[in-house]
N, C-alpha and C positions, 0 to 999 in steps of 0.2 A: 787510543786517540784522546788527547786532553782538550776537548771542545769547550770554549767559553763563549757565552753570549753576553752582548752588551748593547746598550742603546746607541744608535748612531748619533753623531753630532755633526755640526756643519763643517768641522775640521776634516771629516771623513769623505766629503764630497768627491775630491780628486781620485782617491782610492776606490770609491764606489763607481765612479765613472769607468775606471780601468776594469774593475771586476765585471761590470755589466757587459762591456764590450767583449772581453775575453770569454765570458760565459756564452754570450750570443753567438760568437763566431765558432766557438768549439762545440757547443751542444746543439745549435740550430741547424747545422748543415744537413742533418738527416731528413729535416722536414721543410726547410726553406732554402731558396737560392741565395747565393752570396749577395745579389742585388737587393733582395728582400731584407736580408739581415742588416746590411749597411743602411738601408732606408729607415729601418726601425730603431737602430742605435741612435740615441739622443732625442728620439721623439717619443714613440710608443715604449721603448725600453730605455728609460733614463731615470736619473735620480729625481724623485719627487721631494722637494724640500719641505713641502707641508707634512709629509710623514715623519721627517726629522723633527721639525718644529712641534709636531703633536706628540712626540715621543713614541711613535708607533712603528719606527723602523729599527729592526735588530740586525746586528752584525755577528756572524759566527767567526771565531778565531781559533786557529791551532797554533800553539807556540808563538803567539803574537802575529801570525799571518792571517790577513783577512781572506777567508775561504768561501764565504757566502753571506747572503742577506736576504731579508724578507720582512714584510710588515703587514699591518692592518690599519684600517682607517674608519673614522666616523664620517668622512666626507663622501660626497656623491661620486667623485671621479673614479673611474674603473681602470684607467691606464694612463701612462705617459708622465711626462715631466709636470712640474708645478704649473698651475694655472691660477688665474684670480678666482678665488672661491669666497663667497660671502657666507655670513652666518646662517642665511636661509638655506644654504646648500649642504648644511649639516644633516646627517641621518638621525633618526629617532630610534633608540633601542627598542621602543615598544611597537614600532610600526615597520621598521626597515631592517635590512640585512647589513651587517658590517661588511666592509670591503677587504679582501685579501689582496695585497699589492706587492709588486717589486721583488719577486723571488728570483735570485740568481745564485749559482754555485760555480766555482771554478771547475773547468772540466776534469782536471786531474783529481778533484775531490768529490766528483759526482758519484752517486749511488753508494754513499757510505753513511747515509741517514742524516746528513746535515739539514737537507730540506724539511725532513720529517720533524726534526728537533725544532727548527724555526717555526714550522706550521703549528706544532703543539703549543708553543709559546704564544703565538698570536691568537690562536683559538681560545686559550685560557684567559687572555686579557680581554678579548672581546666578550666572552661570557661574563667575566667579572664586571665589565662595564654595563651589563644588562641586556646585551644582544642575545637573540635567541636563534639566529641563523647568519650564515655567511655567504657572500657571493664573490665571484671573481671572473675575470676573463683569462682563460688559460691559453697559453701557447700550445702548439701541438706537442713539443717535448714535455711541457709542464703538465698536460693532461694526465700523463701516466702517474705522476706523484699524486696529484690530487684525487684521481680515481681510486688509487690504492688506500687513500686516507678517508674514503667515504663520501666524496663529493659526487653529486649526480651531474651528468652532462646534459647540456641543452643542445639546440641546434647550431652547428658551426656556421660562421659567417665571415665575410671578408672585412677586416678592420683596415680603413684607409690610412696610408702612410705619407701621402703626398707624392708628387711627381710621377703619378700613374701607377704607383706601387701599392700593394696591400698584402697583408698576411692573414691567413685563416686562424681564427680564434674560436674558442669554444666557451660559452657562458656555462659556469658551474655553480652549484649551490649545495649547502650542507646545513642541516638542522643541528644546533647545538643542544646536547643533552647535559644533564647535571653530571659533574665529575664523578 
């Protein structure tokens, strides 16, 4: 497999929206109902343009095909599409954990190491930016990847999606060590 990572740009948003929906529908059915998945697509599971703007969203491609994405952030947001964020909502590397955000892989490319490669890239960048730890809200399918990469699970809870829907998520944390 000839996997190439590149930073996402605003031109990638339509393709990322398609990737997220296909990933959610294909990989989420084991853990969430179709109604929960559809409620999350475009809200909790959506392109965060701040990740793109900040240069923290990575795209994985194989032979020019977008097969996965994932990012990290200095912003306090933990999930969902872009919201208005002020400079006071930025994280401090000395006091806060960087956020891991927006990991999705096409179902036909799942369990081939794409998520791991993206995660290592994001962890390295967060470490280089001075962060000592990482936090995320894992979906139930995502928890398996993060746990295998040394993230500790917190207490699961229901993340509200609107219209009476919610999805179970798991807060996770990892301390970064020197490479």
